[in-house]
TORVORO-320265 format. One record per residue (C-alpha): residue number from 1; residue in three letters; chain; x, y, z. Coordinates in steps of 0.05 Angstrom, whole numbers, plus 5000, padded with zeros to 4 digits. Layout:
   k   r c   px   py   pz
 NUM ALA A    X    Y    Z
...
end
This chain:
   k   r c   px   py   pz
   1 ASN A 1143 1595 5966
   2 LYS A 1129 1665 5944
   3 ILE A 1118 1648 5871
   4 THR A 1065 1596 5889
   5 GLU A 1029 1644 5937
   6 ALA A 1030 1700 5886
   7 THR A 1004 1656 5831
   8 ILE A 0946 1630 5873
   9 SER A 0930 1701 5893
  10 ALA A 0930 1723 5820
  11 LEU A 0883 1665 5804
  12 LEU A 0835 1682 5861
  13 THR A 0835 1756 5846
  14 ASP A 0835 1758 5769
  15 GLY A 0827 1687 5747
  16 GLU A 0763 1700 5708
  17 LYS A 0801 1749 5664
  18 PHE A 0852 1696 5642
  19 ARG A 0843 1656 5578
  20 PHE A 0893 1603 5602
  21 PRO A 0891 1612 5679
  22 ASP A 0952 1571 5698
  23 GLN A 0997 1601 5645
  24 ASP A 0970 1671 5650
  25 ALA A 0976 1675 5726
  26 LEU A 1048 1652 5721
  27 ASN A 1062 1703 5666
  28 VAL A 1035 1759 5711
  29 VAL A 1075 1736 5771
  30 LEU A 1140 1723 5734
  31 GLU A 1137 1785 5689
  32 GLY A 1207 1804 5671
  33 ARG A 1238 1744 5706
  34 ALA A 1221 1688 5657
  35 ARG A 1273 1649 5619
  36 PHE A 1257 1626 5549
  37 THR A 1278 1558 5525
  38 ASP A 1288 1529 5456
  39 ARG A 1225 1509 5419
  40 LYS A 1248 1437 5419
  41 TRP A 1225 1433 5492
  42 ASN A 1152 1452 5471
  43 TYR A 1128 1381 5475
  44 LEU A 1063 1350 5500
  45 TYR A 1084 1282 5524
  46 GLY A 1015 1250 5534
  47 LEU A 0982 1280 5473
  48 VAL A 1036 1260 5423
  49 GLY A 1031 1187 5443
  50 ASP A 0956 1188 5437
  51 LEU A 0958 1220 5367
  52 GLU A 1008 1168 5341
  53 ARG A 0960 1111 5358
  54 ASP A 0902 1141 5317
end
């Protein structure tokens, strides 16, 4: 799709400028078209389980 192609293009063209390449490329491509969700969805599934075991 066009978002995938544009994101890959941004990574190939400017990827070295990005601090967080996957997120930053999507932010560039989706500028002005992003939808923000509630903070309750900001969850790292794998990491949380690992931290609880320590």
